[in-house]
C-alpha positions as CSV (number, residue, x, y, z in Angstrom):
1,M,-126.7,101.0,122.2
2,L,-127.7,102.7,125.3
3,N,-125.0,104.7,127.0
4,D,-126.6,106.5,129.9
5,I,-124.8,109.5,131.3
6,L,-124.7,109.8,135.1
7,D,-122.7,112.9,135.6
8,A,-121.5,115.8,133.6
9,H,-119.6,118.9,134.6
10,V,-117.4,121.5,132.8
11,V,-113.7,121.1,133.2
12,R,-112.5,124.1,131.1
13,G,-114.0,126.2,128.2
14,H,-116.5,124.1,126.3
15,T,-115.1,120.8,127.5
16,L,-117.3,118.4,129.6
17,H,-116.2,115.5,131.8
18,L,-118.8,112.7,131.4
19,R,-119.2,109.5,133.5
20,F,-121.4,106.8,131.8
21,A,-123.4,104.1,133.6
22,D,-120.8,101.5,132.6
23,G,-118.0,103.3,134.4
24,T,-116.4,104.9,131.3
25,E,-115.3,108.4,132.0
26,G,-113.7,111.2,129.8
27,D,-113.6,114.6,128.4
28,V,-115.4,115.9,125.4
29,D,-114.7,119.3,123.9
30,I,-118.3,120.0,122.7
31,S,-117.0,122.9,120.5
32,R,-115.6,120.2,118.1
33,L,-118.9,118.7,117.9
34,V,-121.4,121.3,117.3
35,E,-121.5,124.8,115.8
36,F,-122.9,127.4,118.3
37,T,-125.7,128.3,116.2
38,G,-129.5,127.7,116.4
39,V,-130.3,126.0,119.8
40,F,-126.7,125.8,120.6
41,A,-126.0,129.7,120.1
42,A,-126.6,130.6,123.7
43,L,-124.0,128.0,124.7
44,R,-121.2,129.9,123.1
45,D,-121.4,131.9,126.5
46,P,-119.4,130.1,129.0
47,R,-121.9,131.0,131.7
48,E,-124.7,129.5,129.7
49,F,-122.6,126.4,128.9
50,A,-121.9,125.8,132.6
51,K,-125.5,125.3,133.3
52,V,-125.3,121.8,131.8
53,A,-127.2,119.1,133.6
54,V,-128.0,115.4,133.3
55,H,-131.7,114.8,132.3
56,P,-132.9,112.4,135.1
57,E,-134.9,110.3,132.7
58,L,-133.2,110.5,129.3
59,K,-129.7,110.2,131.0
60,T,-128.0,112.7,128.6
61,V,-126.6,116.2,128.8
62,I,-129.1,119.1,128.6
63,W,-129.1,122.8,129.0
64,P,-132.0,125.1,130.2
65,N,-132.5,126.6,126.7
66,G,-133.6,123.0,125.5
67,A,-130.3,122.0,123.9
68,D,-129.2,118.4,124.4
69,L,-126.7,116.0,122.8
70,D,-127.0,112.3,121.9
71,P,-125.3,110.2,124.6
72,D,-124.2,107.6,122.1
73,V,-122.2,110.2,120.1
74,L,-120.7,111.4,123.3
75,Y,-119.7,107.8,124.3
76,A,-118.3,107.2,121.0
77,V,-116.0,110.3,121.4
78,V,-114.9,109.4,124.8
79,T,-114.2,105.7,123.8
80,G,-112.9,106.3,120.4
81,R,-115.4,103.6,119.1
82,P,-117.7,104.5,116.3
83,V,-121.4,104.7,117.0
84,D,-123.0,101.2,116.3
85,L,-125.8,102.1,113.9
86,A,-126.5,98.5,113.2
87,S,-127.9,98.1,116.7
88,E,-130.4,101.0,116.2
89,P,-134.0,100.0,115.6
90,P,-134.9,100.5,111.9
91,T,-136.9,103.8,111.2
92,R,-140.0,104.0,109.4
93,P,-140.3,106.2,106.3
94,G,-141.9,109.7,107.2
95,P,-144.4,111.6,105.2
96,H,-141.4,113.4,103.2
97,D,-140.0,110.0,102.3
98,A,-142.9,108.9,99.9
99,D,-140.6,108.6,96.9
100,A,-138.2,106.3,98.8
101,S,-139.8,103.3,97.1
102,R,-139.1,104.7,93.6
103,P,-135.8,103.7,92.0
104,G,-133.2,106.3,92.6
105,H,-134.8,107.8,95.7
106,R,-133.6,107.2,99.2
107,A,-135.5,107.1,102.4
108,V,-132.6,108.2,104.3
109,H,-131.2,111.7,103.2
110,E,-127.4,112.3,103.4
111,P,-126.6,115.2,105.8
112,R,-125.6,118.4,104.1
113,R,-121.9,119.2,104.6
114,R,-121.1,122.4,106.2
115,D,-119.5,123.8,102.9
116,Q,-122.7,123.2,101.1
117,S,-125.6,125.7,100.9
């Protein structure tokens, strides 16, 4: 699925108003999607968060510190529809997935939940 973002601006706090290429528009509270740690830590400051822009080639939201967000996820939040993973191209196993062909091993690793170490 390809959901290009054409415009993004802050409406309040950590909420962005997004306009997509298909005409879909809506607000997304980014603080509900990401923890402000790592590359997102600087965005905790509203002045840094307000520096949001749309990358001219990638067509997603970016910030000067290198943070960006997947436009498909943002589109899913705005529309209330789940991300269609079935339409994504298959990924090839990486070097750390060498054991994926053995029984009991998976090439795709489950994400760690926030309450796990």
